[in-house]
C-alpha positions as CSV (number, residue, x, y, z in Angstrom):
1,M,13.0,-32.2,15.5
2,N,14.7,-35.5,14.1
3,N,11.4,-37.4,14.9
4,Q,8.6,-35.0,13.0
5,P,8.0,-36.0,9.5
6,S,10.0,-34.6,6.4
7,L,9.0,-34.3,2.8
8,S,10.3,-36.5,0.3
9,P,13.7,-36.7,-1.0
10,Q,12.2,-35.5,-4.3
11,R,10.6,-32.7,-2.8
12,Q,13.4,-31.8,-0.7
13,K,15.2,-31.8,-3.4
14,S,13.3,-29.1,-5.6
15,R,14.2,-26.8,-2.4
16,S,17.3,-25.3,-1.9
17,D,19.9,-26.4,0.7
18,R,19.6,-22.9,2.0
19,V,16.0,-22.9,2.0
20,N,16.0,-26.2,4.0
21,E,18.0,-24.9,6.7
22,Y,15.6,-22.1,7.6
23,V,13.0,-24.5,7.8
24,K,14.6,-26.7,10.3
25,S,15.6,-23.5,12.5
26,P,13.6,-21.2,14.0
27,E,16.8,-19.1,15.4
28,K,17.4,-18.8,11.7
29,Q,13.6,-17.7,11.0
30,R,14.0,-14.9,13.0
31,R,16.8,-13.7,12.2
32,L,15.8,-13.8,8.6
33,Y,12.6,-12.0,9.6
34,K,14.7,-9.6,11.1
35,K,16.9,-8.8,8.4
36,T,13.8,-8.6,5.6
37,L,12.5,-5.8,8.0
38,W,15.5,-3.6,7.1
39,I,15.6,-4.6,3.7
40,V,12.0,-3.5,3.1
41,V,12.9,-0.3,5.2
42,A,15.6,0.6,2.6
43,S,13.3,0.1,-0.3
44,Q,10.5,2.1,1.2
45,I,12.7,4.9,2.1
46,F,12.7,5.1,-2.0
47,G,9.7,4.2,-2.8
48,G,8.3,6.9,-0.5
49,A,9.6,9.4,-2.5
50,G,9.1,8.0,-5.3
51,L,5.0,7.9,-5.0
52,A,5.0,11.7,-3.9
53,A,5.7,13.1,-6.8
54,G,2.0,12.1,-9.0
55,I,0.7,12.9,-5.8
56,T,2.5,16.5,-5.4
57,V,2.1,17.6,-8.9
58,G,0.5,14.8,-11.1
59,A,-2.8,17.0,-11.2
60,L,-0.7,20.1,-11.7
61,L,0.9,18.9,-14.7
62,A,-2.6,17.8,-16.3
63,Q,-3.9,20.3,-15.9
64,D,-0.9,22.5,-17.0
65,M,-0.4,20.3,-20.3
66,L,-4.7,20.2,-20.7
67,G,-5.7,24.2,-20.0
68,N,-8.8,23.2,-17.7
69,D,-9.7,21.9,-14.0
70,S,-12.6,18.9,-15.3
71,L,-9.7,16.4,-16.4
72,S,-7.1,17.1,-13.4
73,G,-8.3,14.1,-11.5
74,L,-7.2,11.9,-14.3
75,P,-3.5,11.4,-13.6
76,A,-4.4,10.2,-10.3
77,A,-6.6,7.9,-11.7
78,L,-4.2,6.7,-14.6
79,F,-1.4,5.8,-11.9
80,T,-3.6,4.3,-9.5
81,L,-5.6,2.6,-12.7
82,G,-1.8,1.2,-13.6
83,S,-1.3,0.3,-9.9
84,A,-4.3,-2.1,-10.0
85,A,-2.8,-3.8,-13.0
86,A,0.8,-3.9,-11.3
87,A,-0.9,-4.9,-8.3
88,L,-2.1,-8.3,-9.5
89,I,1.2,-9.2,-11.6
90,V,3.2,-8.3,-8.2
91,G,1.5,-10.4,-6.7
92,R,1.3,-13.3,-9.2
93,L,4.9,-13.1,-9.4
94,S,5.3,-13.0,-5.8
95,Q,3.3,-16.1,-5.3
96,R,5.5,-18.1,-8.3
97,F,8.8,-16.3,-8.0
98,G,9.0,-14.9,-4.3
99,R,9.0,-11.2,-3.2
100,R,12.2,-10.4,-4.5
101,V,11.4,-11.1,-7.8
102,G,8.0,-9.4,-7.8
103,L,8.7,-6.4,-6.3
104,A,11.7,-5.5,-7.7
105,A,10.3,-5.6,-11.0
106,G,7.3,-3.5,-9.5
107,F,9.4,-0.6,-8.7
108,I,11.6,-0.9,-12.3
109,A,8.8,-0.8,-14.0
110,G,7.6,2.6,-12.2
111,G,10.5,4.1,-12.7
112,A,10.6,3.5,-16.2
113,G,6.8,5.1,-16.4
114,A,8.2,8.2,-14.3
115,L,11.2,8.8,-16.9
116,G,7.8,8.5,-19.2
117,V,6.1,11.3,-17.6
118,V,9.3,13.6,-18.3
119,F,9.3,13.0,-21.8
120,A,6.1,13.5,-22.5
121,A,6.1,16.9,-20.3
122,L,9.3,17.9,-22.2
123,W,7.2,17.2,-25.9
124,G,4.4,18.1,-24.8
125,Q,2.7,14.8,-25.9
126,I,-0.8,14.1,-24.0
127,A,-1.1,10.4,-24.9
128,L,2.7,9.6,-23.7
129,L,1.4,11.1,-20.5
130,F,-1.5,9.2,-19.8
131,A,0.7,6.0,-21.1
132,S,3.2,6.5,-19.0
133,L,1.1,7.6,-15.7
134,L,-0.3,4.2,-16.3
135,V,3.3,2.7,-15.9
136,Y,4.1,4.4,-13.3
137,G,1.4,3.3,-11.2
138,A,3.6,-0.1,-11.1
139,G,5.8,2.1,-8.1
140,T,2.9,2.5,-6.2
141,A,1.4,-0.3,-6.1
142,T,4.7,-2.2,-5.4
143,N,5.8,0.3,-2.4
144,L,2.1,-0.5,-0.8
145,Q,2.6,-4.9,-1.8
146,A,6.3,-4.1,0.1
147,R,4.6,-3.9,3.2
148,Y,3.4,-7.4,3.0
149,A,7.0,-8.9,3.0
150,G,7.9,-8.2,6.0
151,T,5.0,-10.1,7.8
152,D,6.1,-13.4,6.3
153,L,7.9,-15.0,8.9
154,A,6.1,-12.7,11.7
155,K,4.3,-14.2,14.3
156,P,0.6,-13.4,14.3
157,S,1.1,-11.0,17.2
158,Q,3.6,-9.1,15.7
159,R,1.8,-8.7,11.8
160,A,0.1,-5.3,12.5
161,K,3.6,-4.3,13.5
162,A,5.5,-5.5,10.9
163,I,3.4,-3.9,8.7
164,S,3.7,-0.6,10.4
165,I,7.7,-0.8,10.4
166,A,7.5,-1.1,7.0
167,M,5.2,1.9,6.3
168,V,6.8,4.2,9.0
169,F,9.9,4.2,7.1
170,T,7.8,5.0,3.7
171,T,7.4,8.4,6.0
172,I,11.2,9.6,5.0
173,G,10.8,9.7,1.1
174,A,7.4,10.2,1.1
175,V,7.6,13.8,3.0
176,A,11.4,14.8,1.6
177,G,9.1,14.2,-2.0
178,P,6.4,17.2,-2.1
179,N,8.9,19.5,-0.5
180,L,11.9,18.4,-2.9
181,V,8.8,20.3,-5.6
182,E,10.6,23.4,-5.9
183,P,13.9,21.7,-5.5
184,T,13.7,19.7,-8.2
185,G,11.3,22.1,-10.3
186,R,14.5,24.6,-10.2
187,M,16.9,21.6,-11.3
188,A,14.5,20.5,-14.3
189,T,14.3,23.9,-15.7
190,S,18.5,24.8,-15.6
191,I,18.4,21.6,-17.6
192,G,15.6,22.2,-19.8
193,L,12.5,20.7,-18.7
194,P,9.7,22.0,-17.4
195,A,9.6,22.6,-13.9
196,L,6.5,20.1,-12.9
197,S,8.7,17.3,-14.4
198,G,11.5,17.8,-11.6
199,P,9.3,15.9,-8.8
200,F,9.2,12.6,-11.8
201,V,13.0,13.0,-12.6
202,L,13.4,12.1,-8.5
203,A,10.7,9.6,-8.8
204,A,12.5,7.7,-11.4
205,A,16.1,7.5,-9.5
206,A,14.1,6.4,-6.6
207,Y,11.8,3.7,-7.8
208,L,14.4,2.1,-9.8
209,I,17.2,2.4,-6.5
210,A,14.5,0.6,-4.6
211,G,13.8,-2.2,-7.2
212,L,17.3,-2.8,-7.0
213,V,18.0,-3.1,-2.9
214,L,15.2,-5.7,-3.1
215,L,17.0,-7.3,-6.5
216,L,20.2,-7.4,-5.0
217,F,19.7,-8.4,-0.8
218,L,16.3,-9.8,-0.4
219,Q,18.1,-13.2,-0.6
220,P,16.7,-16.1,0.9
221,D,13.2,-14.6,0.0
222,P,11.0,-14.6,3.2
223,F,7.7,-16.1,1.1
224,I,9.5,-18.6,0.0
225,V,11.0,-19.7,3.3
226,A,7.4,-18.9,4.6
227,K,5.8,-21.5,2.3
228,A,8.4,-24.5,2.4
229,I,7.6,-23.8,6.2
230,A,3.8,-24.2,5.9
231,E,4.7,-27.3,3.5
232,E,6.3,-29.1,6.6
233,E,3.7,-28.3,8.6
234,S,0.9,-29.2,6.8
235,L,2.8,-32.7,6.4
236,T,3.1,-33.1,10.1
237,K,-0.6,-32.1,10.3
238,S,-1.5,-34.5,7.8
239,T,0.4,-37.5,9.1
240,Q,-1.4,-36.4,12.6
241,M,-4.6,-36.8,10.6
242,K,-3.1,-40.5,9.3
243,G,-3.1,-41.7,12.9
244,G,-5.6,-40.6,13.8
245,K,-4.1,-38.3,16.7
246,N,-5.4,-35.1,16.2
247,P,-9.2,-34.4,15.0
248,Q,-8.2,-31.0,14.5
249,A,-5.1,-31.0,12.5
250,K,-7.5,-33.9,10.0
251,E,-9.8,-30.9,9.6
252,E,-6.7,-28.1,8.6
253,A,-5.5,-30.7,6.7
254,S,-8.6,-31.6,4.4
255,H,-8.4,-27.9,3.8
256,P,-4.7,-26.9,2.8
257,E,-5.4,-23.8,0.6
258,S,-8.7,-22.4,2.0
259,V,-8.8,-19.3,3.3
260,R,-8.5,-19.5,6.8
261,N,-11.6,-16.9,7.5
262,R,-13.5,-15.8,4.3
263,T,-15.4,-13.0,6.2
264,G,-12.4,-11.4,7.4
265,L,-10.5,-11.1,4.1
266,I,-14.0,-9.8,2.9
267,V,-14.1,-7.2,5.7
268,G,-10.1,-6.7,5.7
269,A,-10.7,-5.5,1.7
270,T,-13.8,-3.1,2.8
271,V,-11.9,-1.1,5.1
272,M,-8.9,-0.8,2.5
273,V,-11.2,0.3,-0.5
274,L,-13.2,2.4,1.4
275,T,-10.2,4.3,3.0
276,Q,-8.7,4.7,-0.3
277,I,-11.6,5.7,-2.3
278,V,-11.8,8.7,0.6
279,M,-8.3,9.4,0.9
280,V,-7.5,9.6,-2.9
281,G,-10.7,11.9,-3.8
282,I,-9.8,14.6,-1.2
283,M,-6.2,14.7,-1.5
284,V,-5.3,14.8,-5.5
285,M,-7.7,17.9,-5.5
286,T,-6.3,19.8,-2.7
287,P,-3.6,20.7,-4.5
288,V,-5.8,22.6,-7.2
289,H,-7.9,23.8,-4.7
290,M,-5.4,25.9,-3.0
291,K,-3.7,26.9,-6.2
292,Q,-7.2,28.5,-7.5
293,H,-6.8,30.3,-3.8
294,G,-3.3,31.7,-4.7
295,H,-1.1,29.3,-2.7
296,G,2.2,28.2,-4.8
297,L,3.5,24.9,-5.2
298,G,5.7,25.3,-2.2
299,D,2.3,25.5,0.4
300,A,1.1,22.9,-1.9
301,G,4.0,20.7,-1.5
302,L,3.8,21.7,2.7
303,V,0.3,20.8,2.9
304,I,0.6,17.3,0.7
305,G,3.7,16.7,2.6
306,I,2.0,16.9,6.1
307,H,-0.5,15.0,5.1
308,V,1.6,12.1,3.7
309,A,3.7,11.6,7.2
310,C,0.3,11.3,8.5
311,M,-0.2,8.3,6.5
312,Y,3.0,6.5,7.2
313,L,4.3,8.4,10.3
314,P,1.7,7.1,13.0
315,S,2.2,3.4,12.0
316,L,4.5,2.0,14.8
317,L,2.2,3.0,17.4
318,T,-0.9,1.8,15.0
319,G,0.4,-1.6,14.3
320,V,0.6,-1.8,18.4
321,L,-2.7,-0.9,18.7
322,V,-4.4,-3.2,15.7
323,D,-2.5,-6.0,17.5
324,K,-3.8,-4.7,21.3
325,L,-6.8,-3.6,20.9
326,G,-7.6,-5.7,17.3
327,R,-8.4,-5.1,13.7
328,T,-12.5,-4.0,14.3
329,F,-11.8,-1.4,16.7
330,M,-9.0,0.3,14.7
331,S,-11.7,-0.2,11.8
332,Y,-14.1,2.5,13.7
333,A,-11.4,4.4,14.2
334,S,-10.5,4.7,10.5
335,G,-14.1,5.8,10.1
336,V,-14.8,8.4,12.6
337,T,-11.4,9.8,11.7
338,L,-11.9,10.4,8.1
339,L,-15.1,11.8,8.3
340,L,-13.7,14.5,11.0
341,A,-11.3,15.0,8.2
342,G,-13.7,15.4,5.6
343,L,-15.5,17.7,7.5
344,T,-12.4,20.0,8.4
345,A,-11.8,20.2,4.8
346,A,-15.2,21.4,3.8
347,I,-15.7,24.3,6.5
348,A,-11.8,25.4,5.6
349,P,-11.4,28.3,4.0
350,G,-9.2,28.0,0.9
351,E,-7.1,30.8,2.5
352,S,-6.5,29.0,5.6
353,M,-3.1,26.8,5.2
354,G,-3.7,25.9,9.1
355,L,-7.3,24.2,8.7
356,L,-6.3,22.9,5.3
357,I,-3.3,21.4,7.1
358,V,-5.3,19.9,9.8
359,A,-8.0,18.1,7.5
360,L,-5.3,16.6,5.6
361,A,-3.5,15.4,8.2
362,L,-6.7,13.5,9.8
363,L,-7.0,12.3,6.2
364,G,-3.9,10.8,6.1
365,L,-4.4,9.6,9.7
366,G,-7.5,7.8,9.2
367,W,-5.8,6.5,5.9
368,N,-3.5,4.9,8.0
369,F,-5.7,3.0,10.2
370,G,-7.7,1.8,7.8
371,L,-4.8,0.2,5.9
372,I,-2.7,-1.2,8.7
373,S,-6.1,-2.8,10.3
374,G,-7.3,-4.2,6.9
375,T,-4.1,-5.3,5.9
376,A,-3.2,-7.4,9.0
377,A,-7.1,-8.9,8.9
378,I,-5.9,-10.1,4.9
379,I,-3.1,-11.5,6.6
380,D,-4.7,-13.4,9.6
381,A,-7.2,-15.1,6.8
382,T,-5.2,-16.5,4.6
383,T,-2.3,-19.2,4.1
384,P,1.1,-18.9,2.3
385,K,-0.1,-21.1,-0.4
386,V,-2.5,-18.8,-1.2
387,R,-1.4,-15.3,0.3
388,A,0.9,-13.1,-2.0
389,K,-1.8,-13.7,-4.9
390,T,-4.6,-13.1,-2.4
391,Q,-2.8,-9.9,-1.1
392,G,-2.2,-8.7,-5.1
393,T,-5.7,-9.4,-6.1
394,V,-7.0,-7.1,-2.9
395,D,-4.6,-4.6,-4.0
396,V,-6.1,-4.4,-7.2
397,L,-9.4,-3.3,-5.3
398,I,-7.8,-1.3,-3.9
399,A,-6.2,0.5,-6.5
400,L,-9.3,0.6,-8.8
401,A,-10.9,2.3,-5.6
402,G,-7.9,4.8,-5.7
403,A,-8.8,5.0,-10.0
404,S,-12.4,5.9,-8.7
405,G,-12.0,8.4,-6.5
406,G,-9.1,10.2,-8.2
407,A,-11.3,10.0,-11.6
408,L,-14.6,11.3,-10.3
409,S,-13.2,13.9,-7.8
410,G,-12.4,16.2,-10.4
411,M,-15.6,16.2,-11.6
412,V,-17.2,16.7,-8.6
413,M,-15.0,19.5,-7.4
414,A,-16.1,21.4,-11.0
415,G,-19.4,20.6,-10.6
416,V,-20.2,21.3,-6.9
417,G,-16.7,22.1,-5.5
418,Y,-14.1,21.4,-3.0
419,S,-16.4,21.3,-0.1
420,M,-18.8,19.6,-1.1
421,L,-16.5,17.2,-2.7
422,S,-14.9,16.7,1.5
423,L,-18.4,16.3,2.6
424,A,-19.2,13.4,0.8
425,G,-16.0,11.8,1.2
426,G,-16.5,12.3,5.1
427,L,-19.9,11.1,5.0
428,M,-18.9,7.8,2.6
429,A,-16.3,6.7,5.5
430,L,-18.8,6.2,8.0
431,L,-20.1,3.2,5.7
432,L,-17.0,1.7,7.4
433,I,-19.0,1.4,10.8
434,P,-22.1,-0.7,10.0
435,V,-20.0,-3.0,7.5
436,V,-17.3,-4.0,10.1
437,A,-19.8,-4.2,12.9
438,W,-22.3,-6.6,10.6
439,S,-19.0,-8.7,9.2
440,W,-16.9,-9.0,12.4
441,R,-20.7,-10.5,14.5
442,R,-20.4,-13.0,11.7
443,S,-16.9,-14.0,12.2
444,A,-16.4,-14.0,15.4
445,A,-15.9,-17.5,16.4
446,A,-13.8,-18.1,13.5
447,Y,-11.7,-14.9,14.6
448,P,-12.2,-14.6,17.8
449,E,-8.5,-13.6,19.1
450,K,-8.3,-10.5,16.9
451,G,-11.6,-9.5,16.2
């Protein structure tokens, strides 16, 4: 360790002594990695509860306030559009100031948006509802971006597992949220609020708590430490390059900010975008479809709760499979699973709770496969110097894809029905297979270990 080159005194001074301690100690890095995972887990439990409100009753609230079905997909479009802007901002904040500041700001903004939805429902203000849903989307984006924080200090062979640990604990809040629709509705009416605003009261509290957990406890910041470690490694390679002893180091040091595998980055983003469009399009219209066939809020909450559980609960197994079987294989699995989900939803009678549960469970599982495999590919393809802002940019595309799926789903359902909407979504998911096959063949030479 003492023989390795170090940063200049000026640059050392620019970093805190606490960060430098972690840079020089692999053992402290391992401990910080484990600590970060537990803090992210705590924030995800609350964050999951926050995002469930918009999924479960957002469309029903808009339907109730607008008086028709054709725009009932608009809430999902709005909070996913808001999450697109938030993803960009959170990514930039995280790149500059670390995960702690970026993620905490996103969750607190999401809590403020949820409160705005409550007041919009109380006052019957459509404009305030739409504006608040945009801000509420910040919580959705932040909940998704929190999965990256656990990977900052993970080894390449641990990355998918680290993502999965963060995601699986989202299940606790995300499953509890939809199943608290009726209790929170009764609580809301008991204090003079509309019943459908109750889940957003829960969302506001959950997002604010998640933000405070990160703000208070995510120290030292894992991303700042990861960047400092990368600086040290870059300096070492630069020194080796000057000595002419390591041709590979010379090539890597000459492109310190470049994306390691641009094709892998493109494929990872494509996988996540397509899975998001399909999942959101079918998911947000399922409560509306169920209401049309006589199901109550409790039934819709149960179906969505199982769906959300399948989005997150299998994550630990999925992470292991992504690390062991590869990003490509699990991307194929995502496409096939989403196709089965669309076909099942298309043939399910509206009165059949059983088939709707199966369809939405498969929908969540296919999304889970795609998100973890795509996320791992993004991390593999980038360096710490550009990683957070690149992740934010990719999540913008995911959010815009969700917004498109949410906005179009209501119109498609109003025009041709839920069955055709589900069938179209399933067929769209099949695009994953040729896209991934073509793209990963091009990147195989640069990315053979994860292909």
